[in-house]
C-alpha positions in Angstrom: -23.9 -4.8 -13.1 -23.7 -8.6 -12.7 -20.1 -9.7 -12.8 -21.2 -13.1 -14.2 -22.5 -11.6 -17.4 -19.4 -9.6 -18.4 -16.4 -10.9 -20.2 -13.0 -11.7 -18.7 -11.5 -8.7 -20.3 -14.2 -6.4 -18.9 -13.6 -7.9 -15.4 -9.9 -7.1 -15.7 -10.7 -3.5 -16.7 -13.1 -3.1 -13.7 -10.5 -4.6 -11.4 -7.8 -2.2 -12.7 -10.2 0.8 -12.3 -11.0 -0.4 -8.7 -7.2 -0.6 -7.9 -6.6 2.8 -9.4 -9.4 4.3 -7.3 -8.0 2.8 -4.1 -4.6 4.1 -5.0 -6.0 7.6 -5.7 -7.7 7.6 -2.3 -4.5 6.6 -0.6 -2.6 9.3 -2.4 -5.2 11.9 -1.4 -4.6 10.9 2.2 -0.9 11.4 1.8 -1.5 14.9 0.3 -3.8 15.8 3.1 -1.3 14.7 5.7 1.6 16.4 3.9 -0.2 19.7 3.7 -1.1 19.7 7.4 2.4 18.6 8.3 4.1 21.3 6.1 1.9 24.0 7.6 3.0 22.9 11.1 6.7 23.0 10.0 6.3 26.6 8.9 5.4 27.5 12.4 8.6 26.0 14.0 11.3 28.3 15.1 15.0 27.5 14.3 15.5 25.4 17.4 12.3 23.4 16.9 13.3 22.8 13.3 16.7 21.4 14.3 15.0 19.1 16.8 12.5 18.0 14.1 15.3 17.2 11.7 17.1 15.2 14.4 13.9 13.3 15.1 13.4 12.6 11.4 17.0 11.3 11.1 16.4 9.1 14.2 13.2 7.7 12.8 14.9 6.8 9.5 17.6 4.9 11.3 15.1 2.6 13.0 14.0 -0.6 11.4 10.3 -1.1 10.6 10.0 -3.5 13.5 11.7 -1.0 15.9 9.3 1.7 14.8 6.3 -0.4 15.4 7.5 -1.7 18.8 8.4 1.9 20.0 5.0 3.2 18.8 3.0 0.5 20.4 4.9 0.4 23.6 5.4 4.1 24.3 2.5 5.7 22.5 -0.2 3.0 22.9 1.2 1.6 26.2 1.2 -2.1 25.0 3.2 -4.6 26.9 5.9 -6.5 25.1 3.8 -9.6 25.3 0.8 -7.9 23.7 3.0 -6.5 21.0 4.5 -9.9 20.3 1.0 -11.5 20.2 -0.2 -8.7 17.8 2.8 -9.1 15.5 2.9 -12.9 15.7 6.5 -12.6 16.9 8.3 -13.9 19.9 8.4 -11.8 23.1 12.2 -11.9 23.0 12.5 -10.5 19.5 10.1 -7.7 20.3 12.1 -6.8 23.5 15.4 -7.0 21.6 13.9 -4.7 18.9 12.9 -2.2 21.6 16.4 -2.3 23.3 18.2 -1.8 20.0 15.9 1.1 19.2 16.7 2.6 22.6 20.4 2.1 22.0 20.2 3.8 18.5 18.2 6.6 20.1 20.7 7.2 22.9 23.6 7.1 20.5 22.0 9.7 18.1 20.6 12.1 20.7 23.7 12.1 22.9 25.8 13.3 20.0 23.8 16.5 19.7 
């Protein structure tokens, strides 16, 4: 269908359908992840479940920037400079986010 030959109202309708389809695909991805995740949780023993809950609590206490920096630095082995470049942030702000995340982590995990 040629988008130039349809009315403005029809274009809006197709745009809405396209956005709904994209949202549905995202939600299916969430469902797939959740089902796999919940299946794994069922296999945890009591001690593993306690540690999982602690990790979940820890993750929720971190800011979005702290989560990203931790993931990229620890899991992906990016340098602070690379992370700063990737996020268009200063190297100092990335390093401070990392140090604050470490401080939060130490405080939470040392209590348990």
